[in-house]
C-alpha positions in Angstrom: 10.0 -28.4 -0.6 11.5 -25.3 -2.2 14.4 -23.4 -0.7 12.2 -20.4 0.3 9.9 -22.8 2.2 12.8 -24.3 4.1 14.0 -20.8 5.0 10.5 -19.8 6.1 10.4 -22.9 8.4 13.3 -21.4 10.3 11.4 -18.2 11.2 11.1 -17.0 14.8 7.5 -17.8 15.8 7.4 -19.0 19.4 7.2 -16.3 22.0 10.0 -18.0 24.0 12.4 -17.9 21.1 11.5 -14.3 20.2 12.0 -13.2 23.8 15.3 -15.0 24.0 16.5 -13.6 20.6 15.7 -10.0 21.4 16.1 -9.9 25.2 12.4 -9.5 26.0 10.2 -10.6 28.8 8.8 -14.1 27.8 5.4 -13.6 29.5 4.9 -10.2 27.9 5.7 -11.6 24.4 3.1 -14.3 25.0 0.5 -11.8 25.8 1.3 -9.7 22.7 1.2 -12.9 20.5 -2.3 -13.7 21.8 -3.4 -10.3 20.5 -1.5 -10.5 17.2 0.6 -13.2 15.7 4.4 -12.9 15.7 6.8 -14.2 13.1 10.1 -13.0 11.8 12.1 -14.6 9.0 15.8 -15.2 9.7 16.7 -13.1 6.7 14.8 -10.0 8.0 15.9 -10.6 11.6 19.5 -10.4 10.2 18.9 -6.9 9.0 18.5 -5.6 12.6 21.7 -3.6 13.6 20.7 -2.6 17.1 17.9 -2.7 19.6 15.1 -0.3 18.6 16.4 0.5 15.1 14.1 1.0 12.1 14.0 -2.7 11.2 13.4 -3.7 14.9 10.5 -1.3 15.3 8.6 -2.8 12.4 8.7 -6.4 13.4 9.7 -7.0 17.0 6.6 -7.1 19.3 6.4 -4.1 21.7 4.6 -4.0 25.0 3.1 -0.7 23.9 0.8 -2.7 21.6 -1.1 -3.8 24.7 -0.9 -0.6 26.8 -2.5 1.6 24.1 -6.3 2.1 24.1 -6.7 4.1 20.9 -7.4 2.9 17.4 -9.9 0.4 15.9 -9.8 -3.2 14.9 -11.1 -2.3 11.4 -10.5 1.4 11.0 -11.2 1.4 7.2 -14.4 -0.5 7.7 -13.3 -3.1 5.1 -15.7 -5.7 6.6 -18.6 -3.4 5.8 -17.5 -3.3 2.1 -17.1 -7.1 2.0 -20.1 -8.6 0.1 -18.6 -12.1 0.3 -15.8 -13.4 2.4 -12.4 -12.5 0.9 -13.7 -9.6 -1.3 -13.5 -5.9 -0.4 -15.4 -3.9 -3.0 -15.2 -0.2 -2.2 -14.3 1.6 -5.5 -16.4 1.5 -8.7 -14.2 -0.4 -11.0 -11.8 -2.3 -8.8 -11.7 -4.5 -5.7 -9.5 -6.3 -3.3 -9.3 -10.1 -3.3 -7.9 -11.6 -0.1 -6.5 -15.1 -1.0 -4.0 -15.9 1.8 -4.0 -15.4 5.6 -0.2 -15.9 5.9 2.7 -13.4 5.7 6.4 -14.2 5.8 6.7 -11.8 8.8 4.0 -9.9 10.6 4.3 -6.1 10.6 3.3 -4.7 14.0 1.4 -1.9 12.3 -0.7 -4.1 10.1 -4.1 -2.7 9.2 -5.6 -6.1 8.8 -4.3 -7.7 12.0 -7.9 -8.7 12.9 -7.6 -11.2 10.0 -4.0 -11.9 9.2 -2.6 -15.1 10.6 -6.2 -16.5 11.2 -7.2 -19.2 8.7 -10.8 -18.9 9.7 -10.9 -15.3 8.6 -9.1 -15.7 5.2 -9.7 -19.3 4.2 -9.1 -21.2 0.9 -12.8 -22.2 0.8 -13.6 -18.5 0.2 -11.5 -18.2 -3.0 -14.1 -19.7 -5.3 -16.8 -17.4 -3.8 -14.6 -14.5 -4.6 -14.0 -15.6 -8.2 -17.7 -16.1 -8.7 -18.4 -12.6 -7.3 -15.9 -11.1 -9.8 -17.5 -13.0 -12.6 -20.9 -11.6 -11.7 -19.8 -8.0 -11.5 -18.8 -6.7 -15.0 -17.9 -3.3 -13.7 -14.8 -4.8 -12.1 -11.9 -4.3 -14.5 -9.0 -4.2 -11.9 -8.4 -6.9 -9.3 -5.9 -6.5 -6.5 -4.8 -9.8 -5.1 -3.7 -9.5 -1.5 -4.1 -11.1 2.0 -2.0 -11.7 4.0 0.5 -12.2 1.3 -0.5 -14.0 -1.9 3.1 -15.1 -2.5 2.9 -17.3 0.6 0.8 -19.6 -1.6 2.6 -22.3 -3.7 3.2 -21.5 -7.3 0.5 -24.0 -8.2 -2.2 -22.5 -5.9 -1.4 -18.9 -6.9 -1.5 -19.8 -10.6 -4.9 -21.4 -10.2 -6.2 -18.1 -8.9 -4.5 -16.0 -11.5 -5.7 -18.2 -14.3 -9.3 -18.2 -13.1 -9.4 -14.4 -12.7 -7.6 -13.7 -16.0 -10.3 -15.9 -17.8 -13.0 -13.4 -16.7 -13.6 -11.2 -19.9 -14.2 -7.9 -18.1 -11.1 -8.1 -15.9 -8.4 -6.0 -17.6 -5.7 -5.7 -15.0 -4.3 -8.0 -12.3 -2.3 -6.6 -9.4 -0.5 -8.5 -6.6 0.4 -6.9 -3.3 3.3 -8.5 -1.5 6.0 -7.9 1.0 8.0 -11.0 0.3 10.8 -9.2 -1.7 11.5 -7.3 1.6 10.9 -10.1 4.2 11.7 -13.2 2.1 13.4 -12.3 -1.2 14.3 -16.0 -1.7 10.6 -16.5 -2.5 11.1 -14.7 -5.9 12.3 -17.5 -8.1 12.8 -17.9 -11.8 10.0 -20.5 -11.8 7.6 -18.1 -10.1 8.3 -15.2 -12.5 8.0 -17.5 -15.5 4.5 -18.4 -14.3 3.5 -14.7 -13.5 4.5 -13.4 -16.9 1.8 -15.6 -18.5 -0.9 -13.3 -16.9 0.0 -9.9 -18.2 -1.1 -7.1 -17.8 0.1 -7.9 -14.3 1.5 -5.4 -11.8 3.2 -6.0 -8.5 3.1 -3.6 -5.6 5.8 -4.2 -3.0 6.3 -2.7 0.5 9.6 -1.3 1.6 9.8 1.2 4.5 13.5 1.9 5.0 16.6 2.1 2.7 18.3 -0.6 4.7 15.7 -3.1 3.5 17.0 -2.7 -0.1 19.7 -5.3 0.1 21.5 -7.3 -2.7 19.0 -10.1 -2.1 16.0 -7.8 -2.4 17.6 -6.2 -5.5 18.0 -9.7 -7.1 14.3 -10.5 -6.4 13.0 -7.2 -7.8 15.3 -7.6 -10.8 13.7 -11.0 -11.6 10.2 -9.5 -11.5 11.2 -6.5 -13.6 13.0 -8.6 -16.1 9.7 -10.5 -16.6 8.1 -7.3 -17.7 6.2 -6.8 -14.5 5.8 -3.1 -13.5 6.8 -2.6 -9.9 5.4 0.0 -7.5 6.2 0.6 -3.8 3.8 1.4 -1.0 5.5 2.8 2.1 3.9 3.4 5.5 5.0 6.5 7.4 6.2 5.2 10.8 7.7 7.0 13.9 11.3 6.1 14.4 11.5 4.2 11.1 11.2 6.7 8.2 9.8 9.9 9.7 12.8 11.9 8.5 12.9 13.6 5.1 16.5 12.5 4.4 15.7 8.8 5.2 12.5 8.9 3.1 14.3 10.6 0.2 17.1 8.0 0.3 14.5 5.2 0.3 12.7 6.6 -2.7 16.0 7.1 -4.6 17.1 3.5 -3.8 13.8 2.1 -5.0 14.4 3.7 -8.4 17.8 2.1 -8.7 16.1 -1.4 -8.4 13.4 -0.5 -10.9 10.6 0.1 -8.5 8.5 3.3 -8.9 7.5 4.9 -5.6 3.7 4.8 -5.6 2.2 5.7 -2.2 3.4 6.9 1.2 0.5 6.0 3.6 -0.2 7.8 6.8 -0.3 4.9 9.3 -3.9 3.6 9.7 -5.7 4.2 12.9 -5.3 0.5 14.0 -5.6 -0.6 17.6 -2.2 -1.0 19.4 -0.2 1.1 16.9 -0.2 4.6 18.5 3.5 4.3 19.3 4.2 4.0 15.6 2.0 6.7 14.2 3.2 10.2 13.3 1.3 13.4 12.9 0.0 14.4 9.5 2.2 17.5 9.7 5.2 15.2 9.7 3.9 13.6 6.5 3.6 17.0 4.9 7.2 17.8 6.0 8.4 14.6 4.4 6.7 15.5 1.1 8.2 19.0 1.2 11.6 17.2 1.6 10.9 15.2 -1.6 9.3 17.5 -4.2 12.0 19.5 -6.0 14.8 18.0 -3.9 14.9 14.8 -6.0 13.6 13.4 -9.3 9.8 13.7 -9.8 9.8 9.9 -10.4 10.9 9.5 -6.7 7.9 11.5 -5.4 5.0 9.2 -4.5 1.5 10.3 -3.5 1.0 10.9 0.3 -2.3 9.5 1.2 -4.6 9.0 4.2 -6.8 5.9 3.9 -9.7 7.7 5.5 -11.1 6.1 8.7 -14.7 5.0 8.2 -14.2 3.6 4.7 -13.7 6.9 2.8 -10.9 5.5 0.7 -7.5 6.9 -0.1 -7.4 10.7 0.0 -4.2 12.5 -1.2 -2.7 15.1 1.0 -0.4 17.8 -0.4 1.8 20.6 1.1 0.3 24.0 0.3 2.0 24.8 -3.0 -1.0 26.8 -4.2 -1.0 30.0 -2.1 -3.8 31.9 -3.7 -5.9 32.0 -6.8 -8.3 34.5 -8.4 -9.4 35.5 -11.9 -6.2 37.3 -12.7 -3.4 35.3 -11.2 -2.2 32.2 -9.3 0.4 32.6 -6.6 2.5 29.4 -6.2 5.2 28.3 -3.7 8.1 26.2 -5.0 10.1 23.6 -3.2 12.6 26.2 -1.8 9.8 28.4 -0.4 10.0 31.0 -3.1 6.8 32.6 -4.5 5.9 32.9 -8.2 3.0 34.3 -10.1 1.3 32.5 -13.0 -1.1 34.8 -15.0 -4.5 33.4 -15.5 -6.0 33.1 -19.1 -8.2 36.1 -19.8 -11.8 35.1 -19.9 -14.0 36.8 -22.4 -17.0 38.4 -20.8 -20.1 36.6 -21.5 -22.6 38.5 -23.7 -25.9 39.3 -22.2 -28.7 37.6 -24.0 -30.6 40.0 -26.3 -34.1 40.8 -25.1 -36.8 38.9 -27.0 -39.0 41.0 -29.4 -42.6 40.4 -29.1 -44.2 39.3 -32.4 -46.5 41.7 -34.2 -49.8 40.2 -35.0 -51.3 43.3 -36.6 -48.9 43.7 -39.5 -46.9 41.9 -42.1 -43.5 43.2 -40.8 -40.9 40.5 -40.1 -40.3 39.8 -36.5 
């Protein structure tokens, strides 16, 4: 057994131990756990500074999860875009391949909580079906390997999947989505990255939501991946009481760049059942973006997106920098609220077509 697996074994799982650790009602935690699995790694639990802080809110079960009656089990209608178990094929040239039902810890805002933690929903027996689906769809050039968390698989099992998908001629790019550098950075080992680097071009998208999550242990894990030539991107979820503050979000994005991770997306929290207490307004997201653009490096400014309920896909949302536009000028607002005018290129008026001349059939004159 590897060190990371031993650490994972020490995670808080039982409602009784979670209730005792965090001063919660045991019966209430049991009811929450029946609705969605609970698990917290000892490493991540150690980042909590006080009750109700940004780390606590993401991972400690909350009675509000059962009191709320808004949201959907599958708000993005992923199951409708699942032609075979384990595959979500929504976009023309890329798809999501779910290979693991497990996570190191379970985010209380998880968009896939209807599946995650349930081996009957994301099962190893579906992996070969998924690989066969990819083989039979030559339009697929980009495969995102997710779950659950694919890095909860052993190196051997993960490599078997990567090797099989990489052998498919039309697959150009492999991506892995993982939160282990945040929840269980010990999972990122030299042995793992030596295996991953064999399957370039390979990208890894990580998930950090608060600057306090970028610890020396996380920096070490991210450094190993970056040193293996793996481009790293970060996907953040906008959460009430966690990162819904422009200064907190700006600091997170800046710290990500210091550990060689490019901010990629800020997601509006999905409309998932039991997560109303963690969702913000979209206006708050626009305020966050206004607090990034111009106030820090452009490299630190991700896309702000809403993954549209009903399966519409990711839709970028921007503050109103474009104030007006016509044939003569564009009026723009900068990060400080000042207005500027950009002159439009002058369009040459289109010539009216010359009227056709009727041919003369009674003379030899040219027409």
